[in-house]
C-alpha atoms as one frame of an Amber mdcrd trajectory, in Angstrom:
protein
  -7.609  -2.163  29.149 -11.061  -1.453  28.367 -10.908   1.687  30.508  -7.839
   2.736  28.876  -9.371   2.289  25.584 -12.898   3.620  26.342 -12.169   7.176
  25.284 -13.992  10.102  27.280 -16.686  11.424  25.350 -15.524  13.723  22.760
 -11.947  12.741  22.923 -12.104  11.153  19.257 -13.323  14.563  17.803 -10.772
  16.356  19.520  -8.157  14.206  18.067  -9.870  14.160  14.764 -10.106  18.307
  14.771  -6.305  18.817  15.711  -5.033  16.268  13.187  -7.484  17.705  10.499
  -5.492  20.527   8.988  -2.281  17.929   8.537  -4.707  15.357   6.930  -6.249
  17.797   4.749  -3.124  19.349   3.577  -1.317  15.802   2.865  -4.603  14.826
   0.996  -4.432  17.821  -1.198  -0.908  17.583  -2.033  -1.107  13.756  -2.794
  -4.352  14.161  -4.864  -3.308  17.487  -6.422  -5.195  17.573  -9.835  -3.928
  18.756 -13.237  -7.112  20.693 -14.753  -8.587  18.789 -17.766 -11.738  21.044
 -18.396 -13.531  23.484 -16.405 -14.136  22.439 -13.226 -12.498  19.055 -13.761
  -9.060  17.841 -12.818  -7.308  14.545 -12.842  -5.086  13.971  -9.914  -1.434
  13.762 -10.984  -1.317  10.428  -9.215  -3.798   8.721 -11.426  -2.457  10.131
 -14.506   0.867   8.244 -13.154  -0.854   5.066 -12.704  -2.759   4.942 -15.922
  -0.087   6.374 -18.399   2.563   4.013 -16.452   0.093   1.117 -16.785  -0.583
   1.942 -20.550   3.006   1.981 -21.456   4.105  -1.145 -19.844   0.988  -3.007
 -21.429   2.099  -1.781 -24.886   5.922  -2.476 -24.027   4.944  -6.165 -22.892
   2.912  -6.638 -26.057  -0.594  -6.728 -24.021   0.554  -9.593 -21.627  -2.390
  -8.483 -19.502  -4.788 -10.251 -22.145  -2.677 -12.663 -23.786  -1.360 -14.320
 -20.523  -4.467 -15.077 -18.830  -4.798 -18.752 -19.431  -1.002 -18.867 -18.815
  -1.447 -17.438 -15.591  -4.027 -19.826 -14.423  -2.005 -22.778 -15.007   1.005
 -21.316 -13.274  -1.426 -20.770 -10.166  -2.691 -24.352 -10.511   0.870 -25.458
 -10.471   1.553 -27.073 -13.753   4.976 -25.554 -13.968   6.029 -25.996 -10.488
   8.436 -28.830 -11.647  10.949 -26.096 -12.922  11.437 -25.309  -9.303  12.606
 -28.804  -8.306  15.440 -28.880 -10.604  18.490 -26.584 -10.899  18.315 -23.543
 -13.011  21.741 -23.622 -14.871  21.633 -19.650 -15.042  21.317 -19.345 -11.247
  24.397 -17.376 -10.322  24.426 -19.182  -6.810  24.552 -22.608  -8.469  27.665
 -24.696  -8.012  28.886 -25.486 -11.443  32.406 -27.323 -12.040  33.727 -27.744
 -15.628  30.255 -27.558 -17.002  28.820 -30.079 -14.564  26.161 -28.969 -12.050
  27.302 -30.096  -8.571  24.160 -28.845  -6.683  21.609 -31.535  -7.780  19.387
 -30.882  -5.028  18.937 -27.202  -4.051  17.721 -26.026  -0.596  14.147 -25.202
  -0.987  13.979 -22.557   1.819  16.165 -20.411  -0.390  13.344 -19.950  -2.833
  10.610 -18.668  -0.817   7.838 -19.407   1.837   4.478 -19.817   0.002   2.665
 -21.301  -3.003   2.040 -19.175  -6.293  -1.915 -19.727  -5.029  -1.114 -18.540
  -1.534   0.642 -15.424  -2.460  -2.142 -14.630  -4.988  -4.614 -15.150  -2.134
  -2.841 -13.097   0.070  -2.271 -10.085  -2.023  -6.094 -10.272  -3.289  -7.272
 -10.049   0.201  -5.454  -6.689   0.559  -7.239  -5.134  -2.252 -10.562  -6.929
  -2.619 -12.560  -5.118   0.295 -14.739  -2.046   0.840 -13.356  -0.512  -2.362
 -15.275  -3.059  -4.068 -18.702  -2.697  -2.463 -18.781   1.016  -1.382 -16.274
   2.478  -3.927 -18.109   1.065  -6.616 -21.290   2.495  -5.578 -19.728   5.921
  -5.249 -18.329   5.451  -8.738 -21.727   4.545 -10.351 -23.699   7.227  -8.326
 -21.382   9.758  -9.385 -20.362   8.824 -12.572 -23.434   6.457 -14.062 -23.034
   3.311 -15.897 -20.344   4.616 -18.039 -17.903   4.792 -15.111 -17.805   1.194
 -14.930 -16.444   0.907 -18.514 -13.379   3.168 -17.399 -13.170   1.193 -14.178
 -12.530  -1.931 -16.460 -10.076  -0.327 -18.536  -8.139   0.926 -15.731  -8.243
  -2.605 -14.196  -7.150  -4.259 -17.344  -4.168  -1.867 -17.361  -3.330  -2.286
 -14.137  -3.052  -6.025 -14.793   0.565  -5.104 -16.381   1.805  -2.891 -13.423
   0.979  -5.623 -11.326   2.955  -8.244 -13.506   6.077  -5.730 -13.551   6.102
  -4.697  -9.801   5.623  -8.490  -8.467   8.427  -9.851 -10.829  10.646  -7.450
  -9.471   9.541  -7.975  -6.030  10.735 -11.562  -6.281  13.949 -10.821  -8.139
  15.420  -8.492  -5.621  14.018 -10.082  -2.430  16.228 -11.066   0.578  15.895
 -14.525   1.966  17.789 -15.326   5.196  19.450 -18.586   6.630  16.040 -19.492
   7.940  14.223 -19.441   4.708  12.259 -16.191   5.725  11.737 -13.896   2.885
  11.898 -10.200   2.804  11.047  -8.413  -0.043   8.801  -5.464  -1.894   9.369
  -2.079  -3.304  11.797  -1.213  -0.689  14.159  -4.033  -1.914  14.090  -3.573
  -5.739  14.251   0.299  -5.315  17.460   0.166  -3.316  19.027  -2.896  -5.073
  17.811  -2.405  -8.405  18.626   1.234  -8.682  22.068   0.487  -7.205  22.669
  -1.719 -10.329  21.991   1.593 -12.257  24.443   3.322 -10.083  22.068   5.151
  -8.643  22.758   4.201  -5.151  21.613   7.382  -3.084  18.318   7.578  -4.836
  17.467   3.992  -4.485  18.202   4.279  -0.740  16.008   7.289  -0.365  13.115
   6.039  -2.453  13.298   2.539  -0.670  13.126   4.242   3.024  10.446   6.547
   1.765   8.421   3.560   0.421   9.095   1.972   3.568   7.800   4.956   5.898
   4.657   5.440   3.710   3.950   1.929   3.936   4.076   1.447   7.586   1.687
   4.586   7.814  -0.755   3.197   5.325  -0.713  -0.149   7.338  -1.762   1.393
  10.403  -4.288   3.631   9.258  -6.133   2.668   5.500  -4.924  -1.001   5.977
  -5.995  -1.310   9.597  -7.993   1.662  11.570 -10.124   2.338   8.576 -11.094
  -1.437   8.190 -11.909  -1.989  11.835 -13.714   0.952  11.851 -15.924   0.093
   9.076 -16.146  -3.432  10.249 -17.424  -2.089  13.615 -19.636   0.494  12.362
 -21.550  -2.123  10.211 -22.149  -4.420  12.933 -23.167  -1.688  15.279 -25.433
  -0.260  12.665 -27.073  -3.923  11.758 -27.618  -4.910  15.375 -28.645  -1.625
  16.611 -25.701  -1.266  19.133 -24.048   1.794  20.639 -21.685   3.058  23.157
 -17.965   3.612  22.904 -17.682   0.572  25.473 -19.432  -1.623  22.804 -17.313
  -0.653  19.919 -13.911  -1.370  22.094 -15.039  -4.719  23.019 -15.475  -5.452
  19.193 -12.240  -3.915  18.560 -10.494  -6.185  21.056 -12.268  -9.417  19.745
 -11.112  -8.294  16.249  -7.590  -7.451  17.699  -7.179 -11.115  19.273  -8.331
 -12.765  16.049  -6.136 -10.918  14.077  -3.223 -11.277  16.355  -3.773 -15.125
  16.211  -3.382 -15.143  12.332  -0.546 -12.584  12.138   1.668 -13.701  15.016
   2.351 -17.091  12.983   4.168 -15.046  10.116   3.304 -15.019   6.441   2.726
 -18.849   6.174  -0.189 -18.544   8.837  -1.205 -15.564   6.908  -1.279 -17.473
   3.681  -3.096 -20.363   4.987  -6.063 -18.182   6.293  -6.268 -15.918   3.176
  -6.121 -18.979   0.761  -9.360 -20.210   2.629 -11.205 -17.156   3.500 -10.499
 -15.058   0.377 -11.917 -17.711  -2.469 -15.082 -18.348   0.373 -15.786 -14.456
   0.488 -15.149 -13.512  -3.301 -17.404 -16.957  -4.161 -20.373 -15.657  -1.686
 -20.217 -12.337  -3.255 -19.908 -13.339  -6.732 -22.898 -15.840  -6.390 -25.083
 -13.312  -4.832 -24.475 -10.905  -7.605 -25.181 -13.693 -10.330 -28.465 -14.414
  -8.468 -29.468 -10.874  -8.794 -28.121 -10.450 -12.527 -30.093 -13.653 -13.243
 -33.380 -12.294 -11.563 -33.205  -9.284 -14.195 -32.099 -11.410 -17.082 -34.175
  -9.320 -19.238 -32.347  -6.219 -18.584 -28.800  -7.541 -19.060 -28.496  -6.485
 -22.406 -29.752  -2.981 -21.536 -27.550  -2.798 -18.531 -24.336  -3.307 -20.977
 -25.542  -1.197 -23.352 -25.684   1.674 -21.089 -22.155   0.584 -19.625 -20.887
   1.206 -23.269 -22.843   3.878 -24.704 -22.693   6.364 -21.474 -19.100   5.802
 -21.355 -18.541   7.962 -24.340 -22.130   9.659 -24.165 -22.856  10.299 -20.602
 -26.273  11.498 -19.295 -26.197  15.407 -18.573 -25.288  16.409 -15.023 -22.812
  13.758 -14.693 -19.617  16.024 -15.980 -19.364  14.878 -19.507 -17.062  12.447
 -20.961 -14.067  13.508 -18.802 -15.947  13.605 -15.646 -17.095   9.944 -16.042
 -13.632   8.787 -17.199 -12.034  10.593 -14.102 -14.319   8.919 -11.827 -13.827
   5.365 -13.264  -9.902   5.621 -13.225 -10.082   6.801  -9.483 -12.063   4.147
  -8.479 -10.499   1.346 -10.206  -6.976   2.705  -8.968  -7.739   3.285  -5.383
  -9.496  -0.201  -5.492  -6.819  -2.607  -6.916  -3.764  -0.844  -5.823  -1.900
  -1.625  -9.246   1.396   0.480  -9.382   1.368   1.319  -5.541   3.590  -1.746
  -5.062   2.165  -3.217  -1.833   1.096  -6.289  -3.692   4.613  -7.175  -4.317
   5.606  -7.564  -0.715   3.291 -10.526  -0.551   4.137 -11.880  -3.730   7.747
 -11.849  -3.081   7.322 -14.448  -0.495   6.398 -17.320  -3.091   8.359 -20.448
  -3.487  10.004 -19.984  -7.018  13.183 -19.670  -8.836  11.781 -17.705 -11.637
  10.397 -13.917 -10.471   8.644 -13.891 -13.925   6.360 -16.654 -12.832   4.856
 -14.804  -9.777   4.512 -11.805 -11.939   2.393 -13.908 -14.481   0.324 -14.764
 -11.374  -0.007 -11.171 -10.049  -1.593 -10.103 -13.192  -4.670 -11.974 -12.172
  -5.076  -9.858  -9.280  -6.592  -6.699 -10.746  -8.557  -8.740 -12.989 -10.268
 -10.429 -10.047 -10.683  -7.384  -8.022 -11.745  -4.958 -10.605 -12.723  -6.558
 -13.978 -14.932  -9.207 -12.249 -15.858  -8.187  -8.450 -16.311  -4.462  -9.147
 -18.067  -5.083 -12.331 -20.614  -7.500 -10.477 -21.082  -4.568  -7.829 -21.824
  -2.009 -10.667 -24.371  -4.375 -12.615 -26.201  -4.820  -9.466 -26.655  -1.229
  -8.919 -27.559  -0.377 -12.416 -30.057  -3.071 -12.537 -31.490  -1.691  -9.262
 -31.928   1.611 -10.558 -33.627   0.467 -13.909 -36.793   2.120 -12.749 -35.241
   5.400 -12.029 -34.941   4.994  -8.239 -32.421   7.415  -8.074 -30.924  10.131
 -10.675 -27.015   9.538 -11.434 -24.812  12.384 -10.737 -24.964  12.617  -7.014
 -22.750  14.880  -4.999 -20.025  13.828  -2.424 -20.678  10.141  -3.127 -24.373
  10.275  -2.438 -27.336   9.994  -4.413 -31.145  11.262  -3.525 -33.653   8.618
  -3.760 -36.472   9.829  -6.036 -39.421   8.417  -3.994 -38.288   9.458  -0.658
 -35.737  12.133  -0.893 -33.598  10.194   1.389 -29.622  10.397   0.546 -27.885
   7.196   0.265 -24.481   6.146  -0.997 -21.563   3.619  -0.697 -22.503   0.664
   1.470 -25.945   1.554   2.179 -26.714   2.000  -1.851 -25.007  -1.203  -2.497
 -27.048  -2.983   0.608 -30.334  -1.572  -0.819 -29.645  -2.976  -4.376 -29.040
  -6.492  -3.002 -31.766  -6.362  -0.458 -34.070  -5.352  -3.496 -34.081  -9.081
  -4.644 -32.546 -10.634  -1.791 -34.498  -9.960   1.397 -32.272  -9.219   4.222
 -29.054  -9.758   2.395 -27.759  -6.923   3.951 -26.997  -9.314   6.971 -24.850
 -11.557   4.363 -23.285  -8.415   3.301 -22.496  -7.413   6.873 -20.313 -10.606
   7.105 -18.650 -10.094   3.786 -17.736  -6.462   4.769 -16.427  -7.835   8.144
 -14.539 -10.764   6.284 -13.191  -8.369   3.660 -11.812  -5.929   6.616 -10.308
  -9.140   8.449  -8.487 -10.248   5.257  -7.259  -6.644   4.487  -5.944  -5.944
   7.899  -4.150  -9.457   7.858  -2.374  -8.605   4.540  -1.508  -5.055   5.248
  -0.054  -6.283   8.774   2.494  -8.205   6.528   3.024  -5.010   4.255   3.478
  -2.836   7.419   5.780  -5.647   9.256   8.095  -6.023   6.106   8.504  -2.007
   5.997   9.275  -1.755   9.484  11.922  -4.263   9.442  13.525  -2.605   6.429
  13.774   0.321   8.622  14.353  -0.916  11.968  16.283  -4.079  11.516  15.048
  -7.964  11.393  14.976  -8.664  14.863  12.417 -10.450  16.862  11.908  -7.234
  19.170  11.101  -5.102  15.875   8.680  -7.678  14.988   7.091  -7.678  18.311
   6.792  -3.942  18.652   5.257  -3.515  15.248   2.663  -6.316  15.761   1.714
  -4.951  19.139   1.206  -1.308  17.611  -0.917  -2.963  14.756  -3.120  -4.526
  17.187  -3.580  -1.504  19.122  -4.563   0.469  16.120  -7.187  -2.270  15.436
  -8.726  -1.388  18.864  -8.463   2.597  18.162  -9.820   2.108  14.589 -13.037
   0.369  16.190 -13.478   2.726  19.094 -12.731   6.176  17.771 -13.909   8.285
  14.911 -10.226   9.577  13.797 -11.763  10.611  10.277  -8.861  13.022   9.611
  -6.242  10.176  10.416  -7.982   7.690   8.117  -7.917  10.174   5.438  -4.194
  10.749   5.811  -3.395   7.273   5.968  -5.265   6.467   2.622  -3.507   9.241
   1.054  -0.152   7.630   2.254  -1.343   4.300   0.380  -1.697   6.800  -2.844
   1.567   8.227  -2.057   3.242   4.807  -2.145   2.766   5.273  -6.300   5.473
   8.060  -6.544   8.462   6.180  -5.302   7.244   2.793  -6.385   6.573   4.191
 -10.261   9.909   5.649 -10.451  11.528   2.619  -9.798   9.328   0.565 -12.368
  10.303   3.087 -15.184  14.055   2.305 -14.389  13.894  -1.369 -13.961  11.361
  -2.763 -16.432  14.002  -3.957 -18.867  15.005  -6.482 -16.167  11.552  -7.752
 -15.997  11.699  -8.390 -20.074  14.690 -10.612 -19.095  13.128 -12.653 -16.402
  10.218 -13.279 -18.408  12.396 -14.480 -21.334  14.141 -16.921 -18.846  11.106
 -18.198 -17.628   9.399 -18.933 -20.957  12.672 -20.225 -22.179  12.774 -22.700
 -19.238   9.218 -23.851 -20.011  10.325 -24.412 -23.357  13.473 -26.447 -22.654
  11.363 -28.791 -20.662
């Protein structure tokens, strides 16, 4: 197997070069921008995400801010008692002359995992390299002010997650064995059919599923294994295609053990690993922030002041705003619909309960973790180590003239206070990569089954292909394939947001039903 996967020298570059025109064309299409100012444009996909999130936030009365304490209570299980009793409004409930016959309902009908497990699985799909490398790019290019716009976009994205995850639960399918099949492809097809838009619903559902499968193989898999392998080989000075292939095989074996068990095994893994790696990363960030405690007020002052009055050379207000919005949108995937696949597996009879839980996801991903990374980098640069406004995601160190960006810049910022923290960061990157691959394996599998049926054969074929891409991603460069797949993740926004704009009134109905059920108890 190793010989088959240990590509001959240069074959990865040949594949990359052959695929480059397609990848570049696809990326240009998805990231096509509307000119804002001279030399500055905002990708249409980002405009759609931000404007849609702002609309939903206003329509639902800033539920993203009002319901954070309530969401924490739901995650803790304080309202789980509602799922232990029949819901009189359940259309499947057997009611004869006003009496509820079904006093005990089949729990398998209502999902597979807990609220916390669903949240952990979804968070593991978004918390990753975007929070480490992506934030470094945003701050390096846009300066401290980009952090402010990242947070704003993250707060707005909380409402988009609430809407799409509520719909994910409402329109899911649960088979006779209690296995859940849900996500945007289901609410696009079934929800739009209720609006007498059967053809549009089928088309958008199939389109989303195709894009999601492609995204799971590339951005949610090959890219993750590639970056994890790259970090390992760099940290321990390893080299050679055979070494990378061996690392890929090991990663594939570990991922395989987890994903073969389905969503329950995935949820059991992510509920342990996600809190661990998040706490590890946040604690390290707090240590550095505490070390620079006398600079905290200055750092926040720079974030707020430069959000509206950025330093010269960083593209002005519009440039900083675009950078911040882009990085936040790419990091938390709010509006892309991917998280709704994981959240749809929750055990509940009230779809809005999981929508409430889901709004915590962008808060954790963007508002907390991304802000931590940004603060560390800003504090690292308090002595003007580099000049903000780099090119191509890179900044130049003023002392050595060395170009640095992404993970390297983040690692340098942490190493400046915690010597050799780059080793811990390597562990974090590997864990982030693993958790992302595991979550996206579930997203891709659900989409695959939507397209090709829910048989065991379809299940097995997808999992074999997915594990193969783990090895390929580790052993080969395939930069253009990764670029193409990342653009496919963003392309999910178009079919998903169309569905959200048609179906958001249903979310209002479900929210009222859930809140009324709580009041009635």
